[in-house]
C-alpha positions as CSV (number, residue, x, y, z in Angstrom):
1,X,17.3,8.9,0.3
2,X,17.4,7.3,-3.2
3,X,16.4,9.4,-6.2
4,X,16.6,9.2,-10.0
5,X,16.0,12.0,-12.5
6,X,13.5,13.9,-10.2
7,X,15.5,16.9,-8.9
8,X,12.5,19.1,-8.0
9,X,11.0,16.3,-5.9
10,X,14.4,15.4,-4.4
11,X,15.2,19.0,-3.4
12,X,11.8,19.4,-1.9
13,X,12.3,16.2,0.2
14,X,15.7,17.6,1.3
15,X,13.9,20.7,2.5
16,X,11.5,18.6,4.5
17,X,14.3,16.5,6.1
18,X,16.3,19.6,6.9
19,X,13.4,21.0,8.8
20,X,13.1,18.0,11.2
21,X,13.8,18.8,14.8
22,X,16.2,15.8,15.0
23,X,18.4,17.4,12.2
24,X,19.4,14.0,10.8
25,X,22.5,13.7,8.6
26,X,21.3,12.8,5.1
27,X,22.9,10.4,2.6
28,X,21.5,10.7,-0.9
29,X,22.1,8.1,-3.6
30,X,21.6,9.7,-7.0
31,X,20.7,6.8,-9.4
32,X,20.5,9.2,-12.4
33,X,23.2,10.1,-14.8
34,X,22.7,13.9,-15.0
35,X,25.7,15.6,-13.5
36,X,23.8,18.8,-13.1
37,X,21.2,17.1,-10.9
38,X,24.0,15.6,-8.7
39,X,25.6,19.0,-8.2
40,X,22.2,20.6,-7.4
41,X,21.7,18.0,-4.7
42,X,25.2,18.6,-3.3
43,X,24.5,22.3,-3.2
44,X,21.5,22.0,-1.0
45,X,21.9,24.1,2.1
46,X,21.5,21.1,4.4
47,X,24.8,19.7,3.2
48,X,23.8,16.1,2.3
49,X,26.3,13.5,1.5
50,X,25.5,12.7,-2.2
51,X,26.7,9.4,-3.7
52,X,26.7,9.1,-7.5
53,X,27.4,5.5,-8.5
54,X,27.1,6.2,-12.2
55,X,24.3,3.8,-12.9
56,X,20.9,3.0,-11.6
57,X,21.3,0.9,-8.5
58,X,17.6,0.5,-7.8
59,X,16.8,-0.4,-4.3
60,X,20.4,-1.5,-3.8
61,X,21.2,2.2,-3.4
62,X,19.8,1.9,0.1
63,X,22.5,-0.7,0.8
64,X,25.1,1.8,-0.5
65,X,23.7,4.5,1.8
66,X,23.7,2.2,4.9
67,X,27.4,1.4,4.3
68,X,28.3,5.1,4.1
69,X,26.2,6.0,7.1
70,X,28.0,6.5,10.5
71,X,24.9,6.4,12.7
72,X,23.6,3.2,14.5
73,X,20.1,3.6,12.9
74,X,19.2,4.6,9.4
75,X,15.8,6.0,8.3
76,X,14.9,5.4,4.7
77,X,13.2,8.0,2.4
78,X,12.6,8.1,-1.3
79,X,12.6,11.4,-3.2
80,X,8.8,11.7,-2.5
81,X,8.7,10.8,1.2
82,X,9.9,12.3,4.5
83,X,9.4,11.9,8.2
84,X,7.0,13.4,10.6
85,X,8.5,15.8,13.2
86,X,9.6,13.8,16.2
87,X,9.3,10.4,14.4
88,X,13.0,9.8,14.2
89,X,13.5,10.5,17.9
90,X,10.7,8.1,18.7
91,X,12.1,5.4,16.4
92,X,15.6,5.8,18.0
93,X,14.1,5.5,21.5
94,X,12.3,2.3,20.5
95,X,15.4,0.8,18.9
96,X,17.4,1.8,22.0
97,X,14.9,0.1,24.3
98,X,14.6,-3.1,22.2
99,X,18.1,-4.4,21.3
100,X,16.7,-7.3,19.2
101,X,14.6,-4.9,17.0
102,X,16.3,-4.9,13.5
103,X,13.7,-2.9,11.6
104,X,10.9,-0.6,12.6
105,X,8.1,-0.3,10.0
106,X,6.3,3.1,10.3
107,X,2.8,4.3,9.6
108,X,2.7,5.8,6.1
109,X,0.5,8.9,5.4
110,X,-0.2,9.4,1.8
111,X,-0.7,12.6,-0.1
112,X,-1.7,16.1,1.0
113,X,-4.8,14.5,2.7
114,X,-2.4,12.3,4.8
115,X,-4.6,9.3,4.3
116,X,-3.5,5.9,5.7
117,X,-1.7,3.7,3.2
118,X,-3.7,0.5,2.9
119,X,-0.5,-1.4,4.1
120,X,-0.9,0.2,7.5
121,X,-4.0,-1.8,8.3
122,X,-2.5,-5.0,7.0
123,X,0.6,-4.5,9.2
124,X,-1.6,-3.6,12.2
125,X,-3.6,-6.7,11.8
126,X,-0.6,-9.0,11.5
127,X,-1.5,-12.5,12.9
128,X,2.0,-13.0,14.2
129,X,2.0,-13.5,18.0
130,X,3.2,-10.6,20.2
131,X,6.8,-10.7,21.2
132,X,7.7,-9.1,24.5
133,X,11.2,-8.3,23.2
134,X,9.7,-6.1,20.4
135,X,7.5,-3.0,20.3
136,X,4.3,-2.7,18.3
137,X,3.2,-5.6,16.1
138,X,5.6,-8.2,14.8
139,X,5.5,-8.3,11.0
140,X,7.4,-9.7,8.0
141,X,6.7,-6.8,5.6
142,X,7.1,-3.0,5.4
143,X,7.2,0.0,3.0
144,X,10.7,0.8,1.9
145,X,10.3,4.6,2.2
146,X,8.8,4.4,5.7
147,X,11.1,2.3,7.9
148,X,14.0,2.7,10.2
149,X,16.7,0.0,10.3
150,X,19.4,-0.9,12.8
151,X,22.5,-0.5,10.7
152,X,24.2,-3.5,12.2
153,X,21.1,-5.7,11.4
154,X,20.9,-4.5,7.9
155,X,24.5,-5.3,7.2
156,X,24.3,-8.7,8.9
157,X,21.2,-9.7,6.8
158,X,22.9,-8.6,3.6
159,X,20.5,-5.7,2.9
160,X,18.3,-5.6,-0.2
161,X,18.9,-8.5,-2.6
162,X,20.6,-7.7,-6.0
163,X,18.5,-10.2,-7.9
164,X,15.3,-8.3,-7.2
165,X,16.7,-4.9,-8.0
166,X,13.5,-3.0,-7.4
167,X,9.8,-3.8,-6.6
168,X,8.5,-5.7,-3.6
169,X,12.0,-6.0,-2.4
170,X,11.1,-5.4,1.2
171,X,9.6,-8.8,1.8
172,X,12.9,-10.7,1.2
173,X,14.8,-8.3,3.5
174,X,12.2,-8.9,6.2
175,X,12.7,-12.6,5.8
176,X,16.5,-12.3,6.0
177,X,16.4,-10.1,9.0
178,X,14.1,-12.7,10.8
179,X,16.4,-15.5,9.6
180,X,19.4,-13.7,11.2
181,X,17.5,-13.4,14.5
182,X,16.4,-9.8,14.2
183,X,12.9,-8.6,14.9
184,X,10.7,-6.7,12.5
185,X,7.9,-4.6,14.0
186,X,5.2,-2.2,13.0
187,X,4.6,0.7,15.3
188,X,2.1,3.4,14.2
189,X,3.6,5.9,16.7
190,X,6.3,6.5,14.1
191,X,5.0,8.1,11.0
192,X,6.3,9.1,7.5
193,X,4.7,11.2,4.8
194,X,4.6,9.8,1.2
195,X,3.6,11.9,-1.8
196,X,3.9,9.5,-4.7
197,X,3.5,10.7,-8.3
198,X,-0.1,10.0,-9.3
199,X,0.8,9.0,-12.8
200,X,0.6,5.4,-14.1
201,X,3.7,3.2,-13.9
202,X,3.4,0.7,-16.8
203,X,4.9,-2.7,-16.0
204,X,5.1,-2.1,-12.3
205,X,2.5,-4.7,-11.3
206,X,4.3,-7.4,-13.3
207,X,7.5,-6.5,-11.7
208,X,6.0,-7.0,-8.2
209,X,4.7,-10.4,-9.2
210,X,8.0,-11.4,-10.7
211,X,9.9,-10.5,-7.5
212,X,7.3,-12.2,-5.3
213,X,8.0,-15.4,-7.3
214,X,11.7,-15.0,-7.2
215,X,11.5,-14.5,-3.4
216,X,9.7,-17.8,-3.1
217,X,12.5,-19.5,-5.1
218,X,15.2,-17.8,-3.1
219,X,13.9,-18.7,0.4
220,X,10.8,-20.9,0.5
221,X,10.5,-24.7,0.2
222,X,10.6,-26.1,-3.3
223,X,6.9,-27.2,-3.3
224,X,5.9,-23.7,-2.2
225,X,7.9,-22.1,-5.0
226,X,6.5,-24.6,-7.5
227,X,2.9,-23.8,-6.4
228,X,3.5,-20.1,-6.9
229,X,5.0,-20.8,-10.3
230,X,2.1,-23.0,-11.4
231,X,-0.4,-20.3,-10.3
232,X,1.4,-17.6,-12.2
233,X,1.7,-19.9,-15.3
234,X,-2.1,-20.6,-15.1
235,X,-2.8,-16.9,-15.0
236,X,-0.6,-16.4,-18.0
237,X,-2.3,-19.2,-19.9
238,X,-5.7,-17.5,-19.3
239,X,-4.4,-14.4,-21.1
240,X,-3.1,-12.4,-18.2
241,X,-0.4,-10.3,-19.9
242,X,1.1,-9.1,-16.6
243,X,1.4,-12.7,-15.3
244,X,3.1,-13.7,-18.6
245,X,5.6,-10.8,-18.2
246,X,6.3,-11.7,-14.6
247,X,6.8,-15.3,-15.4
248,X,9.2,-14.5,-18.3
249,X,11.2,-12.1,-16.1
250,X,11.5,-14.7,-13.4
251,X,12.5,-17.4,-15.8
252,X,15.5,-15.3,-16.9
253,X,16.6,-14.9,-13.3
254,X,15.8,-18.4,-12.1
255,X,19.2,-19.9,-12.6
256,X,20.7,-17.2,-10.4
257,X,17.9,-17.6,-7.8
258,X,18.7,-21.4,-7.6
259,X,22.4,-20.7,-7.1
260,X,21.7,-18.1,-4.4
261,X,18.9,-20.1,-2.8
262,X,18.9,-20.3,1.0
263,X,16.0,-21.9,2.9
264,X,14.5,-19.9,5.7
265,X,14.8,-21.4,9.2
266,X,11.8,-23.5,10.1
267,X,10.6,-21.0,12.7
268,X,10.6,-18.2,10.2
269,X,8.9,-20.4,7.5
270,X,6.2,-21.1,10.0
271,X,5.6,-17.4,10.5
272,X,5.5,-16.8,6.8
273,X,2.8,-19.6,6.4
274,X,0.8,-18.1,9.3
275,X,0.8,-14.8,7.4
276,X,-0.2,-16.5,4.2
277,X,-3.1,-18.2,5.9
278,X,-4.5,-15.2,7.6
279,X,-3.6,-12.0,5.7
280,X,-2.4,-10.9,2.2
281,X,1.3,-10.2,1.9
282,X,2.8,-6.8,1.7
283,X,3.7,-7.4,-2.0
284,X,0.1,-8.4,-2.6
285,X,-1.1,-5.1,-1.1
286,X,1.3,-3.2,-3.3
287,X,0.1,-5.1,-6.4
288,X,-3.5,-4.3,-5.5
289,X,-2.6,-0.6,-5.2
290,X,-0.9,-0.7,-8.6
291,X,-4.1,-2.2,-10.1
292,X,-6.3,0.4,-8.6
293,X,-8.1,-2.0,-6.3
294,X,-7.4,-0.2,-3.1
């Protein structure tokens, strides 16, 4: 679990995780700087392992947690999400039965009403062809707080990318897992609860667009990355302030993206293009949610 400056929510999530029948060991990465919050997390009766790096690691806190975990599989939570009873046992069984499965994307149930996250339908309708070596539906996207990863696969793929830090970071990890030969699947028989703060998050949509563009420059063919750049630039020229902010943020990071650039294998690139032709990306869904469209 990663958390930052939300002790009440984090402690509530620890209560929920401690009540699971699987009794999973919990690693918490506290991205905040308040020592009192760190100590409150450490004092929780469930005895979580609490890591306090001393700065905000963003999504990279999940990498830190995976390195400290001593289990073959790691289920991710944020401080506003937890797992359905029995879901972790089901996930472990699926990972046991499918040795090439690197990451299992779960069904996300949102709020007290437990309504389906719009991403669930997108994943369930993935146009990628079925793979007999994988359960559920092959995908190249997932929700960061509703997935279970094979620890070995996460480490081999390099985990979440430092350049993105936070926001739509899941797509690049899915690409890298696939490039390393691991499968990524959505299986709705594994479910997590997500109770996000209903308040607005200014700048979030621009961050998602920035990271989608950086992902293209990090892994996609140059002509594809250029096409995405031109489209974002055209939106900025039309007065789209979010597009301008995304483009400016990406420009600052572009030299690093070019240094770290590594093209996807042709087979993975073909799968990405199939997804683009047939369905919106996971990051596009997240952006729509931020804009209040879904």
